[in-house]
C-alpha positions as CSV (number, residue, x, y, z in Angstrom):
1,M,-5.9,10.9,51.1
2,K,-7.0,14.3,49.7
3,K,-3.9,14.3,47.5
4,Y,-5.0,10.9,46.0
5,I,-8.6,12.2,45.5
6,S,-7.3,15.3,43.7
7,I,-5.1,13.1,41.4
8,I,-8.1,10.8,40.6
9,M,-10.3,13.8,39.9
10,L,-7.7,15.4,37.7
11,L,-7.3,12.1,35.7
12,A,-11.1,11.9,35.3
13,V,-11.2,15.4,34.0
14,C,-8.3,14.8,31.6
15,C,-9.9,11.6,30.3
16,G,-13.2,13.4,29.8
17,M,-11.4,16.1,27.9
18,A,-9.5,13.6,25.7
19,S,-12.8,11.8,24.9
20,A,-14.5,15.0,24.0
21,Q,-11.6,16.0,21.7
22,T,-11.7,12.6,20.1
23,A,-15.4,12.8,19.5
24,S,-15.0,16.4,18.2
25,Q,-12.2,15.3,15.8
26,A,-14.3,12.3,14.6
27,R,-17.3,14.6,13.8
28,K,-15.0,17.0,11.9
29,I,-13.7,14.2,9.8
30,L,-17.3,13.0,9.1
31,D,-18.5,16.5,8.4
32,K,-15.8,16.9,5.8
33,T,-16.5,13.5,4.3
34,A,-20.2,14.3,4.1
35,A,-19.4,17.5,2.3
36,V,-17.4,15.6,-0.3
37,I,-19.7,12.7,-1.0
38,G,-22.9,14.8,-0.6
39,H,-22.2,16.6,-3.9
40,K,-25.4,18.4,-4.8
41,G,-25.6,16.8,-8.3
42,G,-24.7,13.3,-7.0
43,A,-21.9,10.9,-7.2
44,T,-21.0,7.3,-8.3
45,A,-18.6,4.6,-7.1
46,K,-17.7,0.9,-7.4
47,F,-18.4,-1.4,-4.4
48,N,-17.7,-4.8,-3.1
49,M,-19.8,-6.2,-0.2
50,K,-19.1,-9.2,2.1
51,G,-21.1,-10.3,5.1
52,K,-24.2,-11.9,6.5
53,Y,-26.3,-10.7,3.6
54,G,-24.0,-12.4,1.1
55,N,-21.3,-11.2,-1.2
56,A,-21.9,-8.7,-4.1
57,S,-20.1,-6.2,-6.2
58,G,-21.2,-3.6,-8.6
59,T,-21.7,0.2,-8.9
60,I,-23.7,2.7,-6.9
61,A,-25.0,6.1,-7.7
62,I,-26.1,8.5,-4.9
63,K,-27.8,11.9,-4.6
64,G,-28.8,13.1,-1.2
65,N,-30.8,10.3,0.4
66,K,-31.4,8.6,-3.0
67,F,-29.4,5.7,-4.4
68,C,-29.3,3.2,-7.2
69,A,-27.1,0.1,-7.0
70,H,-26.3,-2.3,-9.8
71,T,-24.9,-5.9,-9.5
72,D,-24.9,-8.8,-12.0
73,A,-27.9,-10.3,-10.2
74,A,-30.0,-7.3,-9.3
75,T,-30.7,-3.6,-9.5
76,I,-32.0,-1.5,-6.6
77,W,-33.5,2.0,-6.9
78,Y,-34.4,4.2,-3.9
79,D,-36.0,7.6,-4.3
80,G,-35.8,8.6,-0.6
81,K,-39.0,6.9,0.3
82,T,-39.7,3.8,-1.9
83,Q,-37.3,1.1,-2.9
84,W,-37.6,-1.1,-6.0
85,T,-35.5,-4.3,-6.2
86,Y,-35.3,-6.0,-9.6
87,N,-34.2,-9.7,-9.5
88,K,-32.8,-10.5,-12.9
89,K,-33.1,-14.3,-12.5
90,N,-36.8,-14.2,-11.6
91,D,-37.7,-11.1,-13.7
92,E,-39.4,-9.7,-10.6
93,V,-39.5,-6.3,-8.9
94,N,-40.2,-6.1,-5.2
95,V,-41.5,-2.7,-4.0
96,S,-40.8,-1.9,-0.3
97,T,-40.2,0.8,2.3
98,P,-36.7,-0.2,3.6
99,T,-35.5,0.1,7.2
100,E,-32.4,2.0,8.2
101,A,-30.3,-1.2,8.3
102,Q,-31.6,-2.3,4.9
103,Q,-30.8,1.1,3.4
104,Q,-27.3,0.9,4.8
105,Q,-26.8,-2.6,3.3
106,M,-27.4,-1.2,-0.2
107,N,-26.2,2.4,0.3
108,P,-22.8,2.5,2.1
109,Y,-23.0,6.2,2.1
110,K,-26.0,6.2,4.4
111,F,-23.8,7.1,7.3
112,I,-23.5,10.7,6.1
113,N,-26.9,11.2,7.6
114,I,-27.1,8.8,10.6
115,Y,-23.8,9.9,12.3
116,K,-25.3,13.3,13.2
117,S,-27.4,12.0,16.1
118,G,-27.5,8.9,18.4
119,F,-23.9,7.7,18.1
120,D,-20.8,8.0,20.2
121,M,-17.8,8.4,18.0
122,T,-14.0,8.3,18.1
123,S,-11.3,8.5,15.5
124,K,-7.7,7.5,14.9
125,N,-5.1,8.1,12.2
126,V,-4.4,5.0,10.0
127,A,-2.2,4.5,6.9
128,G,-3.4,6.9,4.2
129,G,-6.1,8.6,6.3
130,Y,-8.5,8.0,9.2
131,E,-10.7,5.4,10.9
132,V,-13.9,6.6,12.6
133,H,-15.7,4.3,15.0
134,L,-19.4,4.9,15.6
135,K,-21.4,3.1,18.3
136,A,-25.1,3.5,18.7
137,Q,-26.1,5.0,22.1
138,N,-29.3,2.8,21.9
139,Q,-28.3,-0.7,21.1
140,K,-31.8,-1.5,20.0
141,R,-31.1,0.6,16.9
142,S,-30.9,-1.5,13.7
143,I,-27.4,-0.2,13.0
144,K,-25.4,-0.8,16.2
145,E,-21.8,0.0,15.2
146,L,-19.8,1.3,12.3
147,Y,-16.1,1.5,11.4
148,I,-15.5,3.9,8.5
149,T,-12.0,4.2,6.8
150,I,-11.6,7.5,5.1
151,N,-8.7,8.7,2.9
152,R,-6.9,12.0,3.0
153,S,-9.3,13.4,0.3
154,Y,-12.2,12.6,2.7
155,Q,-13.6,9.8,0.6
156,P,-14.7,6.6,2.5
157,T,-12.8,3.5,1.3
158,V,-14.3,0.9,3.7
159,V,-17.5,0.9,5.7
160,K,-17.8,-2.0,8.2
161,M,-21.2,-2.2,9.9
162,R,-22.8,-4.4,12.6
163,N,-26.4,-5.2,13.1
164,D,-28.3,-8.1,14.7
165,K,-27.1,-10.4,12.0
166,G,-23.4,-9.6,12.4
167,W,-20.8,-7.7,10.4
168,T,-20.9,-6.5,6.8
169,T,-17.9,-5.0,5.1
170,I,-18.2,-2.8,2.0
171,T,-15.1,-1.7,0.1
172,L,-15.5,1.4,-2.1
173,S,-13.4,2.7,-5.0
174,G,-13.6,5.0,-8.0
175,F,-15.6,7.7,-6.4
176,Q,-16.7,10.5,-8.8
177,T,-19.0,13.5,-8.5
178,K,-21.5,13.8,-11.2
179,N,-24.8,15.6,-12.1
180,L,-27.4,12.8,-11.9
181,S,-31.1,13.0,-12.8
182,D,-33.7,12.2,-10.1
183,S,-35.3,9.8,-12.5
184,Q,-32.2,7.6,-12.2
185,F,-33.3,6.6,-8.7
186,R,-36.8,5.4,-9.6
187,F,-37.8,2.1,-11.3
188,N,-39.0,2.7,-14.9
189,S,-41.5,-0.1,-15.8
190,K,-41.0,0.7,-19.5
191,E,-37.5,-0.6,-19.4
192,Y,-38.6,-3.9,-17.8
193,P,-41.9,-4.6,-19.7
194,T,-42.0,-8.3,-18.7
195,A,-41.1,-7.9,-15.0
196,E,-43.7,-8.9,-12.4
197,V,-44.1,-6.1,-9.8
198,I,-44.8,-7.3,-6.3
199,D,-45.8,-4.6,-3.8
200,L,-44.5,-5.6,-0.3
201,R,-45.5,-2.3,1.5
């Protein structure tokens, strides 16, 4: 009996060590990815999004926690605090303070900040790179789960996210580091003189 108990304890310890190593490896991959896409001057990429929020494609610019996304139907600016959403069809600009989930929907690089706390993580090798799985320790959190596919250059190519409404998949390509002005992440009313501004804060 003692022999079986010892074997079970050994297996438990080994499993715990394997889990810790997997989490450690996942964090190293994300740390390297964050360093690449967190270029001080900023970066740009193309994206294609499919999911419960609908389908969209366009370009995104990021700089720290700021982002600006362009599609055929809308443009979104976020300066780290305030978000402006311009609807081309209605010629309206909605001003809001977005939630974590809303930011993630528009900024697929948002995970470079959120993975650092409150998530259990694992990783595995896949063709051409890695896949990191993040699961929120608190399932009441707006973003509950993420799968991030990362290439060997530590650039994310697919971000798959789950919230209360289901899964959204964002495919990324054409990542480039650039030096972007902070003004690029704020709505400029002079460029949209006929737009109606609606403050939803």
